[in-house]
C-alpha positions as CSV (number, residue, x, y, z in Angstrom):
1,X,-40.9,-41.1,-44.7
2,X,-43.1,-42.0,-41.7
3,X,-41.1,-43.4,-39.0
4,X,-43.1,-46.2,-37.5
5,X,-41.1,-48.8,-37.8
6,X,-37.8,-47.4,-35.8
7,X,-37.0,-49.1,-32.6
8,X,-39.1,-47.5,-29.8
9,X,-36.3,-45.5,-29.1
10,X,-37.7,-43.3,-31.7
11,X,-41.3,-44.4,-30.1
12,X,-42.7,-44.4,-33.9
13,X,-43.4,-40.4,-34.3
14,X,-40.4,-39.5,-37.3
15,X,-40.2,-35.6,-37.5
16,X,-41.7,-34.6,-34.0
17,X,-39.5,-32.4,-32.5
18,X,-36.8,-33.3,-30.3
19,X,-36.9,-37.0,-32.1
20,X,-33.7,-38.8,-33.1
21,X,-35.7,-39.7,-36.6
22,X,-36.7,-36.0,-37.3
23,X,-35.9,-35.2,-40.5
24,X,-32.8,-33.3,-40.0
25,X,-31.0,-35.2,-37.0
26,X,-31.6,-38.3,-39.2
27,X,-28.7,-38.2,-41.9
28,X,-26.2,-37.9,-39.5
29,X,-27.6,-40.2,-36.9
30,X,-27.7,-43.0,-40.2
31,X,-23.8,-42.0,-40.9
32,X,-22.7,-43.0,-37.3
33,X,-25.1,-45.3,-36.9
34,X,-23.5,-47.2,-40.3
35,X,-19.9,-46.4,-39.7
36,X,-20.0,-48.3,-36.6
37,X,-21.8,-50.9,-37.4
38,X,-19.1,-51.2,-40.5
39,X,-16.3,-51.1,-38.9
40,X,-17.8,-53.5,-35.5
41,X,-18.9,-55.9,-38.6
42,X,-15.1,-55.5,-40.4
43,X,-13.2,-56.8,-37.0
44,X,-15.4,-59.2,-36.6
45,X,-15.3,-60.7,-39.6
46,X,-11.6,-60.5,-39.8
47,X,-11.6,-62.0,-36.9
48,X,-13.4,-65.0,-38.1
49,X,-11.7,-65.0,-41.1
50,X,-7.7,-64.9,-39.9
51,X,-7.4,-65.9,-36.2
52,X,-9.5,-69.2,-37.3
53,X,-8.8,-69.4,-40.9
54,X,-12.7,-69.6,-41.7
55,X,-11.9,-70.2,-45.3
56,X,-16.1,-70.4,-46.5
57,X,-17.2,-66.8,-47.0
58,X,-20.5,-67.7,-48.8
59,X,-21.2,-69.8,-45.9
60,X,-20.7,-67.2,-43.4
61,X,-22.2,-64.6,-44.8
62,X,-25.2,-67.0,-45.4
63,X,-25.6,-68.4,-41.5
64,X,-25.6,-64.1,-41.0
65,X,-28.4,-63.4,-43.4
66,X,-30.2,-66.1,-41.6
67,X,-29.5,-64.7,-38.3
68,X,-30.3,-61.5,-39.3
69,X,-34.4,-63.5,-40.4
70,X,-35.2,-64.8,-37.3
71,X,-33.3,-61.9,-35.2
72,X,-36.1,-59.9,-37.6
73,X,-39.1,-61.9,-36.7
74,X,-38.2,-62.3,-33.0
75,X,-38.5,-58.2,-32.8
76,X,-41.9,-58.2,-34.5
77,X,-43.3,-60.8,-32.2
78,X,-42.0,-59.4,-29.6
79,X,-43.5,-56.2,-30.6
80,X,-40.0,-54.0,-30.9
81,X,-40.5,-53.3,-34.5
82,X,-42.8,-53.6,-37.1
83,X,-42.6,-54.7,-41.2
84,X,-45.1,-55.2,-44.1
85,X,-45.5,-58.3,-44.6
86,X,-43.6,-60.6,-47.1
87,X,-45.3,-60.4,-51.0
88,X,-44.2,-62.0,-54.2
89,X,-44.9,-59.0,-55.8
90,X,-42.4,-57.3,-54.1
91,X,-39.7,-59.8,-54.2
92,X,-39.3,-59.9,-57.8
93,X,-39.0,-56.1,-57.5
94,X,-36.1,-56.5,-54.8
95,X,-34.7,-59.9,-56.6
96,X,-32.7,-58.2,-59.0
97,X,-30.6,-55.9,-55.9
98,X,-29.5,-59.2,-53.8
99,X,-29.0,-60.8,-57.0
100,X,-26.6,-58.3,-57.3
101,X,-25.3,-58.3,-53.9
102,X,-24.5,-62.1,-54.4
103,X,-22.4,-60.7,-57.6
104,X,-20.7,-58.3,-55.5
105,X,-19.7,-60.5,-53.3
106,X,-18.8,-63.1,-55.7
107,X,-17.2,-60.8,-57.8
108,X,-14.8,-59.5,-55.0
109,X,-13.9,-62.6,-53.6
110,X,-12.2,-63.5,-57.3
111,X,-11.1,-60.3,-57.7
112,X,-8.9,-60.5,-54.4
113,X,-8.0,-64.1,-55.5
114,X,-5.6,-62.6,-58.6
115,X,-4.9,-58.7,-56.9
116,X,-2.9,-58.0,-53.7
117,X,-6.3,-55.9,-51.0
118,X,-3.8,-52.0,-52.1
119,X,-4.6,-53.1,-55.2
120,X,-8.2,-53.5,-54.7
121,X,-8.8,-50.6,-52.4
122,X,-7.8,-48.2,-55.5
123,X,-10.3,-49.9,-57.6
124,X,-12.8,-50.1,-55.6
125,X,-12.9,-46.4,-54.2
126,X,-12.8,-45.1,-58.0
127,X,-15.9,-46.6,-57.7
128,X,-17.2,-43.8,-55.2
129,X,-16.9,-41.4,-58.8
130,X,-18.7,-43.7,-60.6
131,X,-21.6,-44.1,-58.2
132,X,-22.1,-40.1,-57.7
133,X,-22.1,-39.9,-61.6
134,X,-24.5,-43.0,-61.9
135,X,-26.9,-41.5,-58.9
136,X,-26.9,-38.3,-61.0
137,X,-28.0,-39.9,-64.7
138,X,-30.4,-41.9,-62.8
139,X,-32.1,-39.1,-60.7
140,X,-31.3,-40.2,-57.7
141,X,-28.6,-37.9,-56.4
142,X,-27.6,-34.0,-56.6
143,X,-24.8,-33.1,-58.6
144,X,-21.2,-33.8,-58.6
145,X,-19.2,-30.4,-57.2
146,X,-15.6,-29.6,-57.6
147,X,-15.2,-30.3,-54.4
148,X,-17.0,-33.5,-54.1
149,X,-14.8,-34.9,-57.1
150,X,-11.7,-33.6,-54.9
151,X,-12.9,-35.2,-52.2
152,X,-12.8,-38.7,-54.5
153,X,-9.9,-37.9,-56.5
154,X,-7.8,-37.8,-52.1
155,X,-9.6,-41.1,-51.6
156,X,-8.3,-42.3,-54.4
157,X,-5.1,-41.5,-53.7
158,X,-4.8,-41.6,-50.4
159,X,-5.0,-45.8,-51.2
160,X,-2.1,-45.6,-53.5
161,X,0.1,-44.1,-51.2
162,X,-1.0,-46.6,-48.2
163,X,-0.8,-49.2,-50.9
164,X,2.4,-47.8,-53.4
165,X,4.8,-50.4,-52.3
166,X,2.3,-53.4,-52.9
167,X,1.3,-51.8,-56.1
168,X,5.2,-50.8,-57.2
169,X,6.3,-54.4,-56.2
170,X,7.6,-57.2,-58.7
171,X,4.2,-58.7,-58.7
172,X,2.2,-55.1,-60.0
173,X,0.0,-55.5,-57.3
174,X,-1.7,-59.5,-58.7
175,X,-0.7,-62.3,-56.2
176,X,-1.4,-65.9,-56.2
177,X,-1.8,-67.6,-60.2
178,X,-1.8,-64.5,-62.0
179,X,0.8,-63.0,-59.9
180,X,2.8,-66.8,-61.7
181,X,1.7,-66.4,-64.6
182,X,-1.0,-69.0,-64.9
183,X,-3.5,-66.9,-65.6
184,X,-2.9,-63.7,-67.3
185,X,-3.1,-60.3,-65.9
186,X,-6.5,-59.8,-68.0
187,X,-8.0,-61.8,-65.9
188,X,-7.5,-60.4,-62.5
189,X,-8.8,-56.9,-63.9
190,X,-12.0,-58.6,-65.1
191,X,-12.9,-59.4,-62.5
192,X,-11.9,-56.5,-60.1
193,X,-14.0,-54.4,-63.5
194,X,-16.5,-56.9,-62.5
195,X,-16.8,-55.7,-59.1
196,X,-16.8,-52.4,-59.5
197,X,-19.7,-52.7,-61.6
198,X,-22.1,-55.0,-59.7
199,X,-20.8,-52.9,-55.9
200,X,-22.1,-49.5,-58.2
201,X,-25.6,-50.5,-59.3
202,X,-26.3,-52.4,-56.1
203,X,-25.6,-49.0,-54.5
204,X,-27.0,-47.3,-56.6
205,X,-30.0,-49.8,-57.1
206,X,-30.9,-50.6,-53.7
207,X,-31.7,-47.1,-53.4
208,X,-33.7,-46.9,-56.7
209,X,-36.2,-49.9,-55.7
210,X,-36.1,-49.2,-52.1
211,X,-37.7,-45.5,-53.0
212,X,-39.8,-47.5,-56.0
213,X,-41.9,-50.0,-53.9
214,X,-41.8,-47.5,-50.3
215,X,-39.8,-49.7,-48.3
216,X,-38.8,-48.7,-44.9
217,X,-35.6,-49.4,-43.3
218,X,-37.1,-53.2,-42.2
219,X,-38.8,-53.6,-44.6
220,X,-35.2,-53.6,-46.9
221,X,-33.9,-55.3,-43.9
222,X,-36.3,-58.2,-44.6
223,X,-36.4,-58.1,-48.2
224,X,-32.8,-58.0,-48.5
225,X,-31.2,-60.8,-46.1
226,X,-34.8,-63.0,-46.7
227,X,-34.1,-62.8,-51.0
228,X,-30.7,-63.1,-50.4
229,X,-29.9,-66.4,-47.7
230,X,-31.7,-69.1,-51.1
231,X,-28.7,-66.9,-53.7
232,X,-26.5,-67.4,-50.6
233,X,-26.4,-71.4,-50.0
234,X,-26.5,-72.5,-53.7
235,X,-22.6,-70.1,-53.6
236,X,-21.3,-72.1,-50.5
237,X,-22.9,-75.3,-52.1
238,X,-21.7,-74.3,-55.7
239,X,-18.3,-72.5,-55.8
240,X,-17.1,-74.4,-52.0
241,X,-18.1,-77.8,-53.4
242,X,-13.8,-78.8,-52.3
243,X,-14.7,-77.7,-48.7
244,X,-18.2,-79.5,-48.4
245,X,-16.7,-82.6,-49.3
246,X,-13.2,-82.4,-46.7
247,X,-16.0,-81.0,-43.7
248,X,-12.9,-78.4,-42.8
249,X,-14.2,-75.5,-42.9
250,X,-12.1,-73.6,-40.9
251,X,-8.8,-74.6,-38.8
252,X,-9.2,-76.0,-35.5
253,X,-6.8,-77.0,-32.6
254,X,-8.9,-77.7,-29.9
255,X,-12.3,-78.4,-29.2
256,X,-12.0,-75.3,-27.0
257,X,-11.3,-73.0,-31.0
258,X,-14.3,-74.9,-31.7
259,X,-16.5,-73.3,-29.0
260,X,-14.6,-69.7,-29.8
261,X,-15.2,-69.7,-33.7
262,X,-19.0,-70.4,-32.1
263,X,-19.2,-67.0,-30.2
264,X,-17.4,-65.3,-32.8
265,X,-19.7,-66.7,-35.6
266,X,-23.7,-65.9,-33.8
267,X,-21.3,-62.6,-32.5
268,X,-20.8,-61.4,-35.8
269,X,-24.4,-62.3,-37.3
270,X,-26.2,-60.0,-34.2
271,X,-23.5,-57.4,-35.7
272,X,-25.0,-58.1,-39.3
273,X,-28.8,-57.2,-38.0
274,X,-27.1,-53.8,-37.4
275,X,-25.5,-52.9,-40.3
276,X,-28.1,-54.2,-43.0
277,X,-30.6,-51.2,-40.6
278,X,-28.1,-49.0,-40.7
279,X,-27.1,-49.0,-43.9
280,X,-30.4,-49.2,-45.2
281,X,-30.7,-46.3,-43.1
282,X,-28.3,-44.5,-44.6
283,X,-29.4,-45.2,-47.8
284,X,-32.5,-43.7,-48.0
285,X,-32.2,-40.5,-45.8
286,X,-29.0,-39.6,-47.7
287,X,-27.4,-41.0,-50.9
288,X,-25.9,-43.8,-52.7
289,X,-23.0,-41.7,-52.7
290,X,-22.3,-41.1,-49.2
291,X,-23.3,-44.3,-48.5
292,X,-20.6,-45.4,-50.0
293,X,-18.2,-42.3,-49.0
294,X,-18.9,-43.5,-45.5
295,X,-18.1,-47.3,-46.3
296,X,-14.4,-45.7,-47.7
297,X,-14.3,-43.5,-44.9
298,X,-14.2,-46.7,-42.6
299,X,-11.2,-47.9,-43.3
300,X,-9.6,-45.0,-41.1
301,X,-10.7,-46.2,-37.8
302,X,-10.5,-50.6,-39.8
303,X,-6.8,-49.5,-39.7
304,X,-6.2,-48.3,-36.6
305,X,-8.2,-51.2,-35.5
306,X,-5.8,-53.7,-37.4
307,X,-2.3,-52.0,-36.2
308,X,-3.7,-52.2,-32.6
309,X,-5.9,-55.5,-32.6
310,X,-4.3,-57.7,-35.3
311,X,-0.6,-56.7,-35.4
312,X,-0.5,-55.4,-38.7
313,X,2.6,-53.4,-39.4
314,X,2.3,-49.2,-39.3
315,X,4.2,-48.3,-42.3
316,X,5.1,-44.0,-42.8
317,X,3.2,-44.9,-46.5
318,X,-0.1,-46.2,-44.1
319,X,-0.2,-42.8,-41.9
320,X,0.5,-40.6,-44.8
321,X,-2.7,-42.7,-46.5
322,X,-4.9,-42.2,-43.1
323,X,-3.9,-38.3,-43.3
324,X,-5.2,-38.2,-46.6
325,X,-8.2,-40.5,-46.4
326,X,-8.9,-38.5,-43.2
327,X,-8.7,-35.1,-45.2
328,X,-11.1,-36.1,-47.7
329,X,-13.6,-36.5,-45.4
330,X,-13.6,-33.7,-44.8
331,X,-13.5,-31.9,-48.3
332,X,-16.5,-34.1,-48.9
333,X,-18.2,-33.1,-45.9
334,X,-17.7,-29.8,-47.0
335,X,-18.7,-29.8,-49.8
336,X,-22.6,-31.7,-48.6
337,X,-22.2,-28.4,-46.7
338,X,-22.0,-26.5,-49.0
339,X,-24.9,-28.0,-51.6
340,X,-27.1,-27.8,-48.9
341,X,-26.2,-24.2,-48.1
342,X,-27.0,-23.4,-51.7
343,X,-30.1,-25.6,-51.1
344,X,-31.5,-24.0,-47.9
345,X,-31.0,-20.5,-50.0
346,X,-32.9,-20.9,-52.7
347,X,-36.4,-19.3,-52.2
348,X,-39.8,-21.9,-52.2
349,X,-42.6,-21.0,-54.5
350,X,-46.0,-20.4,-52.1
351,X,-47.7,-22.7,-52.2
352,X,-51.4,-23.2,-52.8
353,X,-54.3,-25.0,-50.7
354,X,-55.3,-27.8,-53.0
355,X,-58.8,-27.6,-51.8
356,X,-59.7,-24.3,-51.1
357,X,-63.8,-23.9,-50.2
358,X,-63.4,-19.8,-51.1
359,X,-61.5,-21.0,-54.4
360,X,-63.8,-23.6,-55.3
361,X,-67.1,-21.4,-54.6
362,X,-65.9,-18.6,-56.7
363,X,-64.4,-21.2,-59.8
364,X,-67.9,-23.5,-59.7
365,X,-69.6,-19.5,-59.8
366,X,-67.6,-18.4,-62.6
367,X,-68.3,-21.9,-64.7
368,X,-72.3,-21.4,-63.8
369,X,-71.8,-18.3,-65.0
370,X,-70.3,-19.1,-68.5
371,X,-72.9,-22.3,-69.0
372,X,-70.3,-25.1,-69.1
373,X,-70.7,-27.0,-65.5
374,X,-70.2,-30.1,-66.2
375,X,-69.3,-30.8,-69.8
376,X,-66.0,-28.1,-69.4
377,X,-64.5,-30.1,-66.6
378,X,-65.1,-33.6,-68.7
379,X,-66.3,-36.6,-67.8
380,X,-69.4,-34.9,-66.3
381,X,-67.0,-35.2,-62.4
382,X,-68.0,-31.2,-61.9
383,X,-66.8,-28.3,-60.8
384,X,-65.7,-29.8,-57.2
385,X,-65.1,-33.3,-58.4
386,X,-62.1,-31.8,-60.4
387,X,-60.7,-29.8,-57.6
388,X,-60.8,-32.4,-55.0
389,X,-59.0,-34.7,-57.0
390,X,-56.0,-32.1,-57.9
């Protein structure tokens, strides 16, 4: 796929020798870009939501989506990038993906309302397995090898070990109304199941639609954010109605807090442009499974950042969990290397030129000698016309 809509660093010459966007380098570079952008986004978002106690998640995400669209159009106007014009026919094709994105965000927030973060993480890691098999079932991914399955199980095991004390306490991993018995535990797990389903559907669906409409990376960024923006605004007005009425979006102790929040939200919104591009690039050149696995492995540096920047408690279980997750990443990388080596080892069938003058001439002579000419090829196309189409 052409890389004409990459940043000028790529010079629009995807696949050229020595280019950063060559087919061989793209998967590795896309994973690095997505991993770094995801870590940066998580840290900035956590700073906004925890340090300033910003409670309006949908409004926060809507601001980020709006900023991404504005930056995209600004860079296009400056000639730094290109994307195809917005078309309603393509918007209709992409709209289900945007709906799944918003559904994933909403069900995730509801699940976290009733489940502890460690238990939530365990279920989210099992989603990787569902994505791998769903992608294979839809004909979009590679077979799930035993080594890949082992890496998935290690990821689930790492989250179990890290959060075991929280999962096995008196609340059983429940919190809020679910822990108090005001809401049944079934409700908590139903929201978690819905989040896993929408997460898997979003990851696989984005890749399928991306290929169906032949979107390039900036096209994906445009449609993903432009279509999600009105949905997120509507969700904020509906779900976060109490905060809108009270006018208290966060806890401010002074005017400097307000100024600081504005700056952090601005930085986070710019970061969202980076992750929007990196995630669409990663899904396009790798797979939904690899995309999800990288997202799960990002918890390693994020956990370290939490311990260093946010004074999160450090326990033996957390350290062991991080180590197991690191091993899972190595196993998954090895599994993909084995698959790539096996694919390269398969001999390719010799290609036959689709338009060979000598072959065409020989075929025409053969047809004429048999006296069948146009009638044999059908619809009066003639030998040359048929071969030209094939």
